[in-house]
Structures are given as structure tokens and as C-alpha cells.
C-alpha positions, 0 to 999 in steps of 0.5 A: 143600219137596220133601216134599208133606206140608209144603205146607200148613204152608209156605203157611200160614206165608207166606199173610198176606204173599202175600195182602198182596202179591196185594192190589196187584192187587186192592182186594177181599179175595176177588179177592186170595184168587183171585189167591193161589189161582191163584198157588199152583196155578201154583207147585205145578205147577212147584215142583220147578223153582224154585231159590228156592221163596219167590221163585218163589211171589212171582213166581207171585203177581205173574204171577197178579195181572197176569193178573187185572188184564188180564182185569178190564180186558178184561171192563170193556171188554166190559161198557162196550160192552154198556152202550152196546149196551143203551142203544140197545136200549130197544126190546128191553125188555119193557114194558106194551105187551102180549103182542104185544111179548112174542111178537115178542121170543120169536119173534125169540129162537127164530130165533137160533142156539142159541149166540147165544140162550143168550148173550143169555138169560144176559146180559140175563136172567141178568145174567152178565158175559161172563167168566161166560158164557164159563165157563158155555159153555166159550168165551172172554169174547171169543167170548161178547161176539161172540155177544152182539153178533151176536145183538143186531144180528140181533134189532134187524133182525128186530124193526125189520122186524116193526114196519115190516110 
């Protein structure tokens, strides 16, 4: 296993059982493949330190699977909160009310700091998850969710003020 040339044959001979093991953390084949890929990267970085490479590879799959579940649960919480936020934002949806609403929304969006503006556009119009927004903007999903929340609070405040005046 120390020879870098036979890693391909090693992973091919173990891939099926490793993928089956990765499916413990994900019902979707594609997610299990992602878990396995992440596990293999972890394994490969530290393979020389492993006393038992096969056991270490399974430990890497387990660790990557647990991390995957943790990230998915966190993303689900953020998205559930976003759905709650959206349910209170019917005023934000563009409707047939005419150009006045579109102009007001566009003006309010321009008032946001650029990071918040970008987050809102990616979330609402791009329909991205906070994890995807984080990857796109090179920030954590938590930061993306916070920017979104702060932006919505500002937009709501400004648009309601405009309605009242």
C-alpha cells in the first residue's frame, strides 16, 4: 500500500464494500459516493501513519459519514428557518401589483451591503441552500444564513417604512 502506484487497484478492490458502508449515513447513492470520496482523501493524506490500512479506511468512511450527517442536519435546520422566514415574507414576492413594487424591492436590495445582497439573490432567485451559498461565497453556511437573516430584516424594515410613507 505504500507504493503510490497501486492505490487505484486497492480502492477498486474495496470500493463496493466501502460504498455499502458509506450508505449507512446516506440513503442516496450520490451522497454515499461523496462520503466515500471524502473518506478516501482523508485516508490518502495519512495512509503512511496507519497501522492497519483497511481498518483505517473504514474509520475514515465512518468519520466522513458522521460529518456528512452533521452537515446535513445543520443545513436542514437552516433551511427550515429559511422556510419560516419566507412564510413571513409574502410582501417580498414580486406580484402583479406593477412596477412600483419591483422598483421598491430593487431599491431596497441596492441598499444592502454587497455580501447580504448577493446572499439574498443566491437564496431567493438562485434557490441555493446555505451550504451552496457558503461554497459560492467562500464562507461558512452559518455565515451565509446570518447574512440572509440580517438582509431580510433590513429589507422588511425598509419596505414596510416605504409602504407607510
